[in-house]
C-alpha positions in Angstrom: -18.8 -75.7 44.4 -17.6 -74.7 41.0 -14.4 -72.9 40.5 -13.8 -70.8 37.5 -10.6 -69.0 36.7 -11.1 -65.4 35.5 -8.0 -63.8 33.9 -7.3 -60.3 35.0 -8.1 -57.5 32.6 -4.8 -55.6 32.4 -5.5 -54.1 29.1 -2.9 -56.1 27.2 -5.2 -57.0 24.4 -6.4 -53.5 23.9 -2.8 -52.2 24.2 -1.7 -54.5 21.4 -4.5 -53.2 19.1 -3.7 -49.5 19.9 0.0 -50.1 19.3 -0.7 -51.9 16.1 -2.9 -49.0 14.8 -0.2 -46.4 15.8 2.5 -48.4 14.0 0.2 -48.8 10.9 -0.4 -45.0 10.8 3.3 -44.3 11.1 4.2 -46.8 8.3 1.5 -45.3 6.1 2.7 -41.8 6.7 6.3 -42.8 6.0 5.3 -44.3 2.7 3.0 -41.4 1.6 5.1 -38.5 2.9 7.3 -38.2 -0.3 4.2 -37.9 -2.4 2.8 -35.1 -0.3 5.8 -32.7 -0.8 5.4 -29.4 -2.6 7.8 -29.5 -5.5 9.1 -26.1 -6.6 11.1 -25.8 -9.7 14.0 -23.5 -9.5 14.6 -21.4 -12.5 18.1 -20.4 -13.5 18.8 -16.7 -12.8 19.7 -14.3 -15.5 23.3 -13.2 -15.7 22.5 -9.9 -14.0 20.8 -11.5 -11.0 21.8 -13.1 -7.7 19.7 -15.0 -5.2 19.6 -13.3 -1.7 20.9 -16.6 -0.2 24.2 -16.0 -2.0 25.0 -12.6 -0.5 27.6 -11.9 2.2 26.6 -10.8 5.7 27.4 -7.2 4.9 25.1 -7.2 1.9 22.4 -9.0 3.8 22.5 -6.3 6.6 22.3 -3.6 4.0 19.4 -5.3 2.2 17.5 -5.7 5.5 17.8 -2.0 6.2 16.8 -1.1 2.6 13.7 -3.3 2.8 12.6 -1.4 5.9 13.5 1.9 4.4 11.6 1.0 1.2 8.4 0.6 3.3 8.9 4.0 4.9 9.7 5.7 1.6 6.5 4.3 0.1 4.5 5.5 3.1 6.0 9.0 2.8 5.3 9.1 -0.9 1.7 8.0 -0.3 1.2 10.6 2.5 2.4 13.4 0.2 0.0 12.2 -2.5 -2.9 12.2 -0.1 -2.1 15.6 1.4 -0.7 17.6 -1.6 -1.9 15.5 -4.5 1.6 15.6 -5.8 3.9 12.8 -6.9 6.7 13.6 -4.3 9.3 11.2 -3.3 11.3 12.0 -0.1 14.8 13.4 -0.7 18.0 12.6 1.2 17.5 15.4 3.7 14.0 14.2 4.6 15.2 10.6 5.1 18.1 11.8 7.2 15.8 13.9 9.4 13.7 10.8 10.1 16.8 8.9 11.2 16.0 6.3 8.6 18.8 3.7 8.2 20.9 3.3 6.1 20.6 7.0 5.1 22.0 8.4 8.3 25.7 8.7 9.1 26.1 6.7 12.3 28.2 3.8 13.5 26.3 1.4 11.3 26.9 3.6 8.3 30.7 3.6 9.1 30.8 -0.2 9.4 28.8 -0.8 6.2 31.2 1.2 4.0 30.3 4.9 4.4 27.9 5.0 1.5 27.3 8.4 -0.1 23.6 8.5 -0.7 21.8 10.4 -3.4 18.2 10.7 -4.6 18.6 10.1 -8.3 15.1 10.5 -9.7 11.6 9.6 -8.5 11.8 6.5 -6.4 15.5 5.8 -7.2 18.1 6.0 -4.4 21.8 5.2 -4.9 24.5 4.6 -2.3 28.1 4.6 -3.5 30.5 2.9 -1.0 33.4 5.1 -0.2 35.4 2.5 1.8 37.0 -0.7 0.5 35.2 -2.8 3.2 31.5 -3.1 3.9 28.5 -3.6 1.7 28.7 -3.0 -2.0 27.3 0.1 -3.6 23.6 -0.2 -4.0 20.6 1.2 -5.9 17.1 1.0 -4.4 14.1 1.4 -6.7 10.9 1.9 -4.6 8.5 2.3 -7.6 6.7 -0.9 -6.9 5.3 -2.4 -3.7 8.2 -4.8 -3.5 11.7 -3.3 -3.2 14.0 -3.6 -6.2 17.5 -3.7 -5.0 20.7 -3.7 -7.1 24.3 -4.2 -6.0 27.6 -3.3 -7.5 29.2 -6.7 -7.1 31.5 -6.4 -10.2 34.6 -4.2 -10.5 33.2 -3.0 -13.9 30.0 -1.5 -12.3 29.6 2.2 -13.0 27.4 4.6 -10.9 24.0 5.2 -12.3 23.4 8.7 -13.6 19.8 9.8 -14.4 18.7 13.2 -15.4 15.7 14.7 -13.5 13.3 14.3 -16.5 14.7 11.0 -17.8 12.7 7.8 -17.6 14.4 5.0 -15.7 14.6 1.6 -17.3 16.1 -1.5 -15.5 18.2 -2.1 -18.6 20.3 1.0 -17.6 21.4 -0.8 -14.5 22.1 -4.0 -16.4 24.2 -2.1 -19.0 26.1 -0.4 -16.1 27.0 -3.8 -14.6 24.7 -3.8 -11.6 23.4 -7.1 -10.1 19.7 -7.4 -9.1 18.8 -9.3 -5.9 16.2 -12.0 -6.3 14.3 -12.6 -3.1 12.1 -15.6 -4.2 14.0 -17.9 -6.5 11.4 -20.3 -7.7 9.2 -20.7 -10.8 6.0 -19.5 -9.0 7.4 -16.3 -7.6 10.4 -14.8 -9.3 11.2 -11.1 -9.5 12.6 -10.5 -13.0 13.6 -7.2 -14.6 13.7 -7.3 -18.4 
C-alpha cells in the first residue's frame, strides 16, 4: 500500500497572490494620484472684486436670496417679453406681491439690515441697508443669465443713481466704491466686469 500525503487546499497560495495584486494596485495608485489632479490656476482678483468665500455669513445669506431672486426676475422678464413683446423688468411692487425674498419686509428683512429696495433701471435693483448691523448694501444686476451682485463693503461707497434713460456701465459701480462678488475664482471661469 502506497501512502501519499496530500496537503489541504486552504487557499493560502491564491490569497497571497490576490493580496499582492491589491497591494500593487494601491501602491501604483498612490504613486500616480498626484499626477492625476486637475490643477486650477487662481487669478488675482481686481481691486473692486471679492471672492464669495471671503464674505461674512450675513452677506452669504443675502447673496443666496439674491441668486434665487435673480432667477425669478429673469423668468418674469421673459414671461413679459413672450406675452406683451415688451422689455419689462418687474418693479418693487411686483416683487413684493410675489413674496420674493429679500424684497419683502419680514423677520428675515429685519435681521439682514432693513434694506430699502428700489428698482433703478432695467434689470438693476439696489438695496440700501438702514441698520448698522446685517448685510451690506447691495446692487443686483440681472441683465445676464448669471447674477451680477455688488456689495457696499467700504465706508466710501455711495448709492448708485441712474436715470431712467441712462445706460448702465459696471464702471459706475467701481467709481462709486462698490465691490463685485466673484463666484468662481479660477482662470477657467472668472466673472470679471471691466
